[in-house]
Backbone bond lengths (Angstrom), bond angles and torsions (degrees), N, CA, C in turn:
res aa  C-N    CA-C-N  psi(-1)  N-CA   C-N-CA  omega(-1)  CA-C   N-CA-C  phi
1 M - - - 1.503 - - 1.602 109.37 -
2 S 1.298 111.82 131.62 1.467 119.83 179.98 1.527 104.61 -67.87
3 F 1.355 120.91 141.61 1.453 127.87 171.03 1.537 113.14 -73.87
4 V 1.303 117.20 -15.72 1.474 118.79 -177.66 1.510 102.68 -136.25
5 H 1.358 116.90 129.97 1.411 121.73 173.03 1.530 115.18 -57.65
6 T 1.317 119.06 142.53 1.410 123.92 -174.67 1.563 111.79 -62.27
7 V 1.324 114.15 -38.71 1.514 119.24 176.49 1.501 108.92 -64.26
8 A 1.295 119.40 -44.19 1.488 119.33 -179.81 1.517 108.39 -65.60
9 Q 1.388 119.65 -40.96 1.440 120.14 179.51 1.519 111.44 -54.20
10 G 1.319 115.13 -48.76 1.493 119.12 -178.50 1.584 109.67 -72.55
11 G 1.321 115.36 -52.91 1.478 114.38 -172.39 1.469 116.74 -69.48
12 F 1.345 121.60 -17.60 1.434 129.72 -178.18 1.502 111.15 -110.35
13 G 1.353 118.47 8.07 1.412 123.40 -174.57 1.595 111.80 -76.74
14 S 1.335 117.07 -173.88 1.411 122.21 -178.39 1.605 107.85 -56.67
15 G 1.349 111.06 140.96 1.515 113.25 176.47 1.445 117.34 95.74
16 T 1.344 116.41 -15.43 1.511 117.06 -170.97 1.536 106.87 -114.06
17 N 1.351 119.63 -2.34 1.513 116.61 -167.25 1.514 116.16 -88.23
18 E 1.320 116.24 -25.61 1.381 121.34 177.39 1.534 109.89 -60.16
19 L 1.262 121.79 -46.60 1.446 126.18 174.73 1.545 111.43 -57.47
20 Y 1.414 114.08 -48.03 1.435 120.50 178.50 1.544 107.63 -55.71
21 D 1.223 121.26 -51.66 1.466 125.62 -171.70 1.496 107.13 -64.72
22 R 1.284 122.15 -38.12 1.385 127.40 -176.27 1.590 114.76 -77.90
23 A 1.401 111.50 -36.33 1.529 117.18 -173.01 1.448 113.76 -89.24
24 R 1.367 116.68 -31.95 1.456 119.07 -172.75 1.549 111.93 -74.64
25 P 1.307 117.38 140.80 1.536 117.16 -176.72 1.563 105.29 -81.38
26 S 1.345 108.66 160.84 1.480 122.30 178.46 1.539 105.00 -83.12
27 Y 1.340 117.10 -178.88 1.436 126.02 -173.69 1.467 111.80 -99.28
28 Q 1.341 117.94 141.46 1.396 124.78 -177.83 1.541 114.54 -67.82
29 P 1.333 114.34 133.42 1.493 115.98 177.33 1.521 116.43 -50.21
30 K 1.316 118.93 -38.96 1.546 119.73 179.33 1.494 106.20 -64.25
31 A 1.275 119.76 -41.24 1.573 121.42 -176.23 1.500 111.66 -63.42
32 I 1.420 113.76 -45.71 1.489 115.27 -174.33 1.580 108.40 -75.55
33 E 1.308 112.04 -32.52 1.503 114.15 177.73 1.552 111.68 -67.12
34 H 1.370 117.38 -31.89 1.433 122.10 175.85 1.599 108.44 -64.14
35 I 1.280 118.10 -36.88 1.440 119.31 177.97 1.582 113.35 -65.14
36 R 1.357 109.79 -41.34 1.448 114.57 -178.53 1.491 111.18 -66.07
37 K 1.370 118.46 -37.85 1.493 121.23 -178.77 1.530 110.14 -73.11
38 A 1.389 121.07 -20.83 1.423 124.87 177.60 1.532 113.48 -71.92
39 L 1.341 116.94 -19.37 1.476 119.98 -175.77 1.530 105.69 -71.31
40 R 1.412 115.31 145.51 1.405 121.49 -172.04 1.438 116.15 -99.76
41 G 1.388 119.59 -12.44 1.398 122.31 175.80 1.541 109.16 -99.87
42 P 1.412 112.45 168.27 1.501 119.24 -177.71 1.514 113.77 -75.01
43 G 1.314 119.97 -13.83 1.379 121.68 -173.52 1.505 116.11 75.34
44 P 1.380 122.66 176.62 1.393 123.00 1.01 1.532 114.03 -68.34
45 Y 1.345 117.81 159.74 1.499 125.32 -165.65 1.481 111.98 -108.01
46 K 1.374 113.59 144.96 1.446 123.27 168.16 1.555 106.74 -99.35
47 I 1.394 115.07 121.72 1.440 122.53 -170.26 1.549 108.37 -115.51
48 V 1.288 118.54 139.61 1.445 125.96 165.46 1.513 109.91 -119.01
49 E 1.357 116.25 114.80 1.458 122.40 177.87 1.555 106.23 -101.39
50 I 1.285 114.27 121.33 1.496 118.22 -178.67 1.567 107.86 -109.75
51 G 1.338 112.14 133.60 1.403 116.10 -169.36 1.543 113.82 77.47
52 S 1.378 116.09 40.87 1.445 121.29 -167.91 1.491 111.96 -72.04
53 G 1.353 117.17 -11.89 1.475 118.48 174.10 1.556 113.56 58.53
54 T 1.316 116.01 -138.63 1.386 123.36 -179.47 1.487 112.29 -86.25
55 G 1.271 120.34 2.27 1.475 121.57 178.83 1.476 120.36 99.10
56 I 1.358 112.24 9.58 1.580 114.05 -173.62 1.600 110.25 -60.68
57 F 1.361 113.11 -45.98 1.569 114.36 -178.57 1.510 109.34 -68.02
58 T 1.387 114.03 -39.11 1.453 116.40 -177.49 1.557 112.02 -57.94
59 R 1.386 110.13 -47.15 1.501 115.79 -178.71 1.588 110.40 -65.19
60 A 1.288 115.59 -32.05 1.464 116.52 175.12 1.544 111.90 -62.94
61 L 1.220 120.44 -37.99 1.472 124.65 179.68 1.602 104.94 -68.12
62 L 1.326 115.93 -53.74 1.393 118.71 -174.96 1.541 115.09 -58.82
63 S 1.292 114.65 -30.39 1.493 119.67 -179.54 1.553 113.51 -84.14
64 N 1.360 114.62 -7.37 1.449 121.18 173.41 1.494 113.12 -91.11
65 P 1.329 119.15 116.67 1.398 122.84 -169.43 1.608 111.73 -56.59
66 E 1.297 115.29 -41.57 1.434 122.05 -177.68 1.495 110.13 -70.16
67 W 1.284 116.84 -46.89 1.476 121.42 174.55 1.557 113.01 -59.48
68 N 1.309 116.86 -48.11 1.415 123.90 -174.97 1.553 109.79 -58.28
69 K 1.270 123.06 -42.87 1.374 123.41 -177.75 1.582 112.30 -79.21
70 A 1.387 114.50 -13.75 1.470 119.80 -177.83 1.544 110.77 -92.58
71 I 1.317 118.51 -1.42 1.525 122.82 -178.71 1.542 108.65 -88.59
72 K 1.299 119.52 120.88 1.445 124.34 172.20 1.522 110.26 -96.36
73 G 1.338 116.18 -45.21 1.438 120.59 179.07 1.502 108.68 -153.03
74 Y 1.342 116.24 152.56 1.457 119.45 -171.62 1.565 109.02 -149.28
75 V 1.327 112.71 123.27 1.447 119.56 179.73 1.498 107.95 -114.04
76 A 1.342 117.75 115.37 1.528 125.19 -179.15 1.520 105.22 -94.77
77 V 1.310 117.06 120.13 1.504 122.38 -178.84 1.526 107.64 -113.67
78 E 1.316 116.35 119.82 1.471 119.97 -176.78 1.601 108.45 -144.52
79 P 1.341 116.82 126.11 1.392 117.50 -177.95 1.563 115.50 -81.91
80 S 1.338 118.27 -16.36 1.467 123.05 -179.00 1.489 109.94 -87.72
81 E 1.374 114.37 118.50 1.448 119.67 178.60 1.560 111.69 -60.68
82 G 1.338 117.11 -41.17 1.378 123.06 178.14 1.559 113.05 -57.72
83 M 1.307 115.15 -45.24 1.417 119.70 178.46 1.553 112.30 -67.64
84 R 1.383 116.03 -40.77 1.422 118.25 177.64 1.572 110.51 -62.15
85 D 1.281 120.06 -34.01 1.473 122.74 176.42 1.494 111.73 -60.87
86 T 1.389 115.68 -39.29 1.397 119.18 -175.64 1.514 108.18 -75.66
87 F 1.248 117.08 -39.20 1.500 123.69 177.36 1.507 108.30 -60.04
88 A 1.301 117.59 -46.95 1.517 117.08 -177.68 1.488 113.70 -66.76
89 R 1.346 117.70 -26.70 1.463 119.60 177.53 1.546 114.05 -79.91
90 T 1.283 114.01 -21.74 1.471 116.22 -176.44 1.572 117.23 -104.20
91 I 1.289 114.43 -9.86 1.471 117.63 -178.05 1.534 109.12 -131.55
92 Q 1.327 116.39 125.34 1.438 120.15 176.17 1.639 103.39 -134.59
93 D 1.321 108.45 110.42 1.549 117.14 -179.65 1.545 106.63 -155.47
94 D 1.234 112.31 122.86 1.489 115.73 -175.46 1.500 114.40 -61.69
95 R 1.278 121.24 -17.66 1.409 124.55 -179.90 1.585 112.69 -80.60
96 I 1.343 116.61 -8.38 1.426 124.68 -166.57 1.491 108.43 -111.49
97 H 1.286 119.15 126.01 1.512 125.65 179.02 1.468 107.96 -127.02
98 L 1.372 114.01 122.35 1.433 122.48 -175.76 1.574 111.57 -101.74
99 R 1.350 114.55 135.72 1.427 116.10 -174.32 1.506 111.59 -151.58
100 D 1.289 118.51 154.78 1.452 126.75 177.48 1.592 105.28 -70.18
101 G 1.278 114.88 148.11 1.498 119.14 179.55 1.405 110.49 167.33
102 T 1.358 116.67 170.31 1.516 125.18 175.84 1.502 111.82 -128.36
103 F 1.313 115.53 179.43 1.439 121.96 173.92 1.522 110.75 -60.16
104 Q 1.325 116.07 -37.95 1.505 117.41 -176.97 1.538 113.43 -85.49
105 N 1.358 117.80 -16.46 1.427 119.93 -174.68 1.548 109.26 -148.54
106 T 1.353 112.40 90.79 1.434 122.19 -172.19 1.544 109.91 -84.67
107 G 1.358 117.12 -29.94 1.474 123.81 -173.39 1.450 111.63 77.79
108 V 1.371 121.49 9.98 1.411 121.38 179.69 1.563 108.43 -90.47
109 E 1.349 115.12 147.76 1.437 120.18 -174.04 1.564 108.26 -69.47
110 D 1.343 113.91 162.83 1.438 124.28 -177.99 1.535 110.28 -61.71
111 G 1.321 119.90 128.88 1.453 122.76 173.81 1.470 118.55 69.93
112 W 1.260 117.86 16.76 1.492 123.52 -169.45 1.544 108.80 -82.13
113 A 1.275 122.66 -34.30 1.481 124.55 -166.72 1.525 112.36 -97.71
114 D 1.334 112.83 139.91 1.506 115.21 167.68 1.514 112.28 -89.87
115 L 1.345 116.22 -23.32 1.491 120.90 179.82 1.516 106.30 -141.54
116 V 1.325 114.46 135.11 1.449 125.81 164.00 1.574 104.84 -109.30
117 V 1.336 110.92 124.44 1.444 114.72 -179.32 1.539 109.61 -126.47
118 I 1.288 115.01 143.72 1.478 122.72 -178.77 1.469 107.61 -135.92
119 A 1.273 114.45 113.69 1.532 124.03 -173.63 1.631 107.15 -109.34
120 Q 1.272 111.59 115.07 1.500 117.19 169.58 1.571 111.41 64.53
121 A 1.354 114.61 27.75 1.521 114.12 -170.31 1.528 113.82 -141.65
122 Y 1.334 119.78 -19.23 1.464 120.78 -166.83 1.524 111.12 -66.90
123 H 1.301 115.35 -24.91 1.547 115.22 178.15 1.511 112.45 -65.90
124 W 1.305 118.45 -14.68 1.502 122.73 178.17 1.520 114.03 -82.29
125 C 1.289 114.28 -9.96 1.565 123.13 -176.22 1.535 106.12 -56.85
126 P 1.374 116.34 125.72 1.485 119.71 -179.46 1.574 113.08 -84.84
127 D 1.311 116.51 -23.57 1.452 119.57 -175.67 1.481 108.98 -141.50
128 F 1.346 118.45 101.29 1.442 121.28 -171.72 1.595 112.29 -71.34
129 D 1.305 114.52 -32.15 1.497 116.84 176.49 1.491 113.51 -65.00
130 L 1.400 120.33 -49.07 1.369 127.51 178.54 1.504 110.82 -59.18
131 A 1.395 117.01 -41.58 1.455 122.71 -179.93 1.602 109.84 -62.35
132 S 1.361 115.81 -45.84 1.363 120.88 -177.74 1.594 111.39 -62.07
133 A 1.271 112.90 -38.29 1.463 119.67 178.10 1.528 111.25 -65.78
134 E 1.369 116.94 -40.84 1.438 121.29 178.63 1.505 112.27 -67.77
135 F 1.366 113.56 -44.32 1.476 113.16 175.37 1.523 113.82 -56.93
136 A 1.356 114.82 -45.49 1.438 118.38 -175.76 1.619 107.34 -62.64
137 R 1.334 114.12 -38.30 1.472 115.11 -178.58 1.553 114.98 -64.75
138 I 1.319 115.37 -37.04 1.561 115.15 -178.63 1.492 113.90 -88.63
139 L 1.398 118.38 -8.02 1.445 122.45 -178.87 1.497 111.68 -84.05
140 A 1.295 114.72 135.76 1.465 118.68 170.07 1.559 111.60 -67.90
141 P 1.338 117.69 162.34 1.490 119.46 174.43 1.565 107.06 -52.49
142 N 1.385 113.06 138.45 1.466 118.97 -178.89 1.460 114.70 69.96
143 G 1.402 115.45 19.65 1.421 118.14 -179.19 1.520 112.14 -81.21
144 T 1.303 119.69 167.40 1.416 129.19 -170.22 1.483 111.02 -127.21
145 V 1.364 114.83 144.28 1.490 120.46 165.36 1.516 108.58 -115.55
146 A 1.330 116.27 137.01 1.423 121.88 179.00 1.594 107.96 -126.96
147 C 1.253 120.30 123.57 1.472 127.07 166.29 1.460 110.90 -106.02
148 I 1.364 113.99 131.79 1.451 119.21 -173.95 1.522 108.24 -134.41
149 W 1.354 118.61 135.22 1.427 121.35 172.18 1.508 112.89 -132.49
150 N 1.277 121.85 151.95 1.441 135.91 164.68 1.489 108.80 -100.91
151 L 1.356 118.79 125.00 1.481 119.70 -177.53 1.460 109.26 -140.60
152 E 1.358 115.50 140.34 1.419 117.55 169.80 1.487 109.84 -67.36
153 D 1.336 113.78 142.04 1.519 119.45 -171.23 1.539 103.04 -99.80
154 R 1.401 110.93 100.22 1.524 117.41 -179.64 1.508 110.76 -75.35
155 H 1.337 122.19 -10.92 1.385 123.59 -179.64 1.563 110.34 -90.67
156 A 1.267 119.25 -9.88 1.497 123.77 -175.73 1.599 110.48 -86.00
157 A 1.244 116.35 -27.26 1.554 118.77 -179.44 1.519 106.92 -156.89
158 R 1.398 107.66 145.34 1.469 117.85 179.78 1.527 110.95 -62.90
159 W 1.312 118.52 -37.29 1.495 118.72 -174.75 1.584 110.12 -72.28
160 V 1.380 116.22 -25.14 1.357 117.99 175.95 1.530 111.15 -74.25
161 A 1.334 118.16 -39.33 1.449 121.59 169.93 1.552 113.50 -57.79
162 G 1.288 117.12 -39.63 1.485 121.48 177.56 1.564 108.60 -63.33
163 V 1.313 113.83 -44.30 1.482 117.03 -178.65 1.595 109.26 -62.97
164 R 1.370 116.69 -44.02 1.393 121.23 -179.24 1.558 113.33 -63.91
165 N 1.255 112.24 -38.66 1.542 118.58 178.23 1.450 109.70 -63.98
166 T 1.280 117.30 -45.73 1.539 120.94 -177.93 1.531 109.43 -63.16
167 I 1.391 118.12 -41.29 1.480 119.46 -174.92 1.483 105.58 -73.43
168 E 1.366 119.33 -41.50 1.512 119.01 -172.92 1.518 113.36 -69.92
169 A 1.307 117.02 -20.38 1.512 115.70 171.59 1.494 116.29 -59.44
170 H 1.286 117.53 -8.78 1.418 124.27 -175.50 1.552 113.39 -116.41
171 E 1.338 114.47 17.93 1.530 114.29 -171.70 1.464 112.43 -72.54
172 Q 1.308 122.81 -18.83 1.459 125.23 172.93 1.579 112.67 58.55
173 G 1.341 111.11 39.17 1.416 119.21 174.17 1.565 113.73 71.02
174 S 1.265 117.85 14.77 1.492 121.33 179.45 1.612 109.22 -72.72
175 P 1.243 119.08 151.25 1.530 121.20 -172.27 1.539 108.00 -85.69
176 Q 1.333 112.84 71.45 1.498 113.65 -178.11 1.618 114.86 -68.53
177 F 1.282 115.72 157.72 1.513 121.70 -176.73 1.540 110.93 -49.86
178 R 1.354 113.81 -44.80 1.528 118.58 -170.66 1.526 112.71 -62.45
179 L 1.306 115.55 -16.23 1.525 120.02 178.76 1.520 109.02 -78.08
180 F 1.291 119.41 -18.96 1.470 121.65 -179.66 1.485 112.99 65.14
181 L 1.276 120.84 19.68 1.503 118.96 177.52 1.382 111.39 -63.98
182 W 1.318 119.88 -30.74 1.494 123.10 -179.67 1.551 110.37 -60.24
183 K 1.219 118.49 -23.86 1.568 121.01 178.05 1.583 111.26 -64.49
184 Q 1.322 113.79 -16.83 1.421 117.74 177.19 1.586 112.17 -61.87
185 T 1.331 111.55 -21.22 1.428 115.80 178.30 1.482 114.21 -53.81
186 F 1.330 121.13 -39.96 1.399 127.62 -171.80 1.523 113.17 -70.16
187 D 1.367 117.47 -12.99 1.455 120.70 176.21 1.513 115.07 -101.22
188 T 1.382 116.78 2.57 1.447 122.17 -176.32 1.574 109.95 -78.91
189 P 1.316 117.18 152.56 1.418 121.43 177.56 1.535 113.25 -55.96
190 S 1.352 115.66 -46.90 1.457 118.55 -176.42 1.534 110.71 -64.29
191 Y 1.327 117.59 -38.87 1.450 119.96 -178.37 1.523 109.50 -60.69
192 K 1.392 111.00 -52.49 1.527 114.41 -176.01 1.520 113.97 -67.12
193 K 1.372 117.64 -21.69 1.379 120.45 174.96 1.533 118.42 -70.92
194 F 1.430 105.53 -40.17 1.544 114.11 -166.92 1.453 112.15 -104.18
195 F 1.355 122.62 -20.64 1.448 125.90 -165.01 1.536 113.44 -130.96
196 E 1.333 113.41 150.50 1.491 121.36 177.00 1.513 108.00 -78.30
197 Q 1.285 116.48 175.17 1.479 120.63 176.47 1.502 110.40 -58.78
198 P 1.271 119.27 143.09 1.562 123.14 -176.33 1.566 106.26 -79.14
199 E 1.322 111.04 152.01 1.389 118.83 177.23 1.548 107.70 -119.01
200 E 1.390 116.54 132.19 1.391 117.03 -175.17 1.531 111.59 -121.03
201 F 1.472 115.21 139.46 1.402 121.13 -176.45 1.402 108.57 -132.42
202 I 1.391 119.64 145.81 1.406 123.96 -177.89 1.576 109.01 -139.47
203 W 1.304 116.80 133.30 1.416 121.32 -179.41 1.620 106.51 -131.43
204 S 1.421 112.49 135.56 1.412 119.48 -179.85 1.608 107.43 -97.31
205 Y 1.307 113.54 145.70 1.416 117.16 176.73 1.525 110.40 -160.99
206 S 1.281 122.50 176.47 1.428 123.52 171.67 1.492 112.33 -131.18
207 L 1.328 116.04 152.92 1.439 124.00 174.43 1.462 112.24 -116.54
208 V 1.315 122.44 163.73 1.391 124.84 175.92 1.529 106.91 -72.48
209 G 1.293 115.55 124.58 1.508 119.53 -179.88 1.552 111.00 -117.91
210 T 1.299 111.85 153.72 1.552 119.01 172.78 1.537 102.35 -139.53
211 E 1.327 114.94 169.92 1.401 120.45 174.99 1.526 112.39 -58.70
212 Q 1.388 116.19 -41.56 1.443 118.35 -177.85 1.477 112.65 -70.74
213 I 1.297 117.73 -32.63 1.429 122.41 179.69 1.593 112.63 -65.05
214 V 1.349 110.16 -42.81 1.507 116.23 174.22 1.529 110.17 -58.59
215 V 1.295 118.39 -48.38 1.519 121.88 179.87 1.486 109.11 -63.09
216 D 1.276 121.12 -45.40 1.463 123.25 -173.62 1.503 109.83 -63.55
217 R 1.361 113.30 -44.87 1.491 116.78 178.63 1.503 114.73 -62.59
218 A 1.296 114.76 -37.41 1.480 118.62 174.45 1.572 108.27 -63.77
219 C 1.243 117.70 -45.22 1.521 117.86 -173.34 1.493 111.29 -74.20
220 S 1.435 118.46 -12.50 1.399 118.36 174.96 1.546 116.20 -84.26
221 K 1.375 112.65 -3.97 1.434 118.53 176.88 1.535 112.30 -79.10
222 S 1.284 118.39 134.11 1.390 123.72 -173.09 1.536 116.74 -43.26
223 Y 1.297 112.35 -52.23 1.524 118.40 -174.70 1.514 112.18 -73.40
224 I 1.354 120.24 -17.24 1.438 122.14 168.72 1.509 109.60 -80.26
225 A 1.355 115.14 -43.99 1.481 118.99 -176.67 1.540 112.99 -55.02
226 I 1.290 114.73 -32.22 1.483 114.34 -172.54 1.581 112.16 -94.36
227 L 1.341 117.84 3.55 1.392 120.11 177.71 1.531 110.77 -66.51
228 P 1.399 121.20 153.78 1.395 122.07 173.75 1.532 110.05 -63.62
229 P 1.300 121.25 153.66 1.438 122.07 -171.83 1.567 114.30 -57.48
230 D 1.302 120.37 -36.62 1.421 120.85 -179.31 1.491 111.91 -68.89
231 Q 1.312 118.27 -39.35 1.481 123.45 -177.61 1.616 105.05 -74.35
232 K 1.244 121.33 -35.49 1.432 120.83 177.45 1.583 109.66 -66.97
233 E 1.283 116.82 -37.92 1.437 118.85 176.83 1.481 114.53 -66.66
234 E 1.357 114.41 -35.82 1.470 121.51 173.16 1.525 110.18 -56.51
235 V 1.321 114.11 -50.45 1.471 121.72 179.73 1.559 111.31 -56.16
236 C 1.251 113.59 -48.93 1.469 120.96 -179.46 1.506 110.64 -58.39
237 Q 1.301 118.71 -44.08 1.387 122.13 -175.28 1.695 107.61 -68.13
238 K 1.257 112.72 -41.28 1.494 116.83 175.70 1.541 110.64 -58.60
239 L 1.300 117.10 -44.19 1.433 121.10 -177.74 1.588 107.82 -63.02
240 R 1.293 114.31 -46.05 1.440 116.13 -174.35 1.651 109.99 -61.80
241 E 1.365 112.24 -38.58 1.542 115.74 179.48 1.528 104.49 -64.55
242 L 1.306 121.37 -46.76 1.510 121.97 -176.04 1.468 108.72 -58.91
243 V 1.288 121.36 -43.67 1.464 121.12 178.47 1.502 110.75 -65.01
244 R 1.279 117.65 -46.35 1.446 118.41 -176.21 1.572 110.42 -63.62
245 K 1.273 117.80 -39.67 1.547 123.75 -175.77 1.532 112.87 -86.06
246 G 1.437 113.94 -1.22 1.492 116.68 -178.11 1.480 114.39 -68.36
247 E 1.295 119.45 91.73 1.502 119.49 -177.92 1.480 114.00 -65.43
248 D 1.293 118.42 -21.49 1.466 119.09 -178.03 1.523 116.07 -94.84
249 K 1.422 112.16 14.86 1.479 117.65 173.84 1.488 106.63 -64.81
250 E 1.362 113.72 142.42 1.433 120.33 173.62 1.530 108.24 -101.92
251 W 1.287 117.92 109.23 1.443 123.29 -171.32 1.560 109.80 -75.33
252 I 1.243 114.50 137.35 1.488 121.51 165.97 1.516 109.06 -90.32
253 D 1.299 113.89 -51.25 1.513 121.02 178.18 1.592 107.96 -148.11
254 E 1.313 112.20 94.52 1.490 113.01 -172.54 1.482 111.64 -61.22
255 A 1.388 117.67 -34.47 1.515 118.37 -179.67 1.419 109.10 -63.10
256 A 1.296 120.36 -35.62 1.444 123.57 -173.42 1.573 109.74 -88.26
257 G 1.338 115.78 -10.34 1.431 119.54 179.04 1.538 114.96 78.52
258 T 1.308 114.25 23.60 1.546 119.25 179.60 1.511 107.57 -104.46
259 F 1.350 115.08 141.40 1.381 124.70 177.47 1.496 115.60 -147.02
260 H 1.258 119.84 163.82 1.487 121.12 175.01 1.458 114.30 -68.57
261 Y 1.320 116.05 132.24 1.448 121.64 -178.32 1.469 107.12 -117.20
262 P 1.381 119.95 101.66 1.457 123.05 -172.94 1.477 115.61 -69.60
263 Y 1.305 113.74 130.37 1.468 119.84 -179.53 1.498 110.20 -134.84
264 Q 1.313 114.79 167.60 1.425 123.95 170.36 1.527 113.02 -135.23
265 A 1.330 116.18 143.26 1.372 122.65 173.38 1.543 111.44 -105.75
266 W 1.419 113.75 123.65 1.414 114.15 176.75 1.512 110.21 -110.36
267 V 1.361 117.41 136.12 1.536 119.67 176.37 1.548 103.17 -128.50
268 V 1.423 114.92 132.21 1.498 119.44 173.84 1.562 102.79 -125.22
269 I 1.288 108.86 123.70 1.547 123.14 -178.35 1.546 108.55 -101.85
270 W 1.358 113.54 125.98 1.461 117.67 167.82 1.519 107.12 -118.41
271 Q 1.360 117.23 132.52 1.463 124.06 176.80 1.546 107.12 -103.33
272 K 1.234 112.49 135.03 1.514 120.63 173.03 1.550 109.42 -70.14
273 K 1.274 116.20 133.80 1.439 124.29 174.91 1.556 111.46 -61.21
């Protein structure tokens, strides 16, 4: 079994990550504060972020005053060299150490971490049982795992559903969040052995959207990034039409072309037994 899905390898490889870093939204203060409050020790905390990507989540923690002062050490684990390059260019902090690694093999010493966090990445995990065992190995007693996702809310507006349907037609069999395959984790032997029942939290919110933001976020998705240029342009044109014709858009400033872009934040907390 490959430790990194082939769609992720291509879509998040070299040359794709500047768009990803620019187009993807950051994480809501309420969601990241919820993670901090879920931690069972007094801090400061040692954190392992797996699938750290270009550093969007890491920067969200560093820019939050309460989180920033609560960080003692931070290991960012990312299998994509291209994403690691972008991370290294955008984050300079002596507490943060960036390394190659995967869900099953983080390279972190036993019992080091108070928190394992996975932002916008856990649905790519190829073996949930091995990952659960690895998380338990590197966590200290009473440690916590937090998975967090930002997602377009297809149920909040018809035009968003149209955008999602257009994009998802090109998923190429990749294990996307919406399929909820990642929930199989909670039935694995390692999860049941090492962790309590998971807790799931969802918040709805909206971001400022424009036609170009919708297109850029679509193009930052791995399975769109690897399409041939003509197919990618066809997808972009369909998306532009959906946004323009979306009668249920809630305008912020119609003259400026800005509207509410419905999103949800999902956080799933696992506590080590």
